[in-house]
C-alpha angles and dihedrals in degrees: 000000000000124000114248119243116241117225115185121189126216097272093049099265105152119212131175133215139175111265122240100024122146096231108037115216133144125257088261092052100256114143114243098238129157126006126343110230095185093117095038101057122062116239092249089058094053128086119199115234108254092222092052088048091053091053091048091052095043094050096037094241097147091116090055097062110112117242119234 
């Protein structure tokens, strides 16, 4: 199973997507526009998008979340 790609927006909202897709968008459907702050913010300063979290739970993707 592939590891999900973390996409963190400017205010620390963490999203996830599948790597290597032609049209990058997050699991919740947000376009991945602008800069990715995933490596800038500390984990404790990030909040996972609730819609991405629902998709992770629904599809059983917990083992695909990248570790920090």
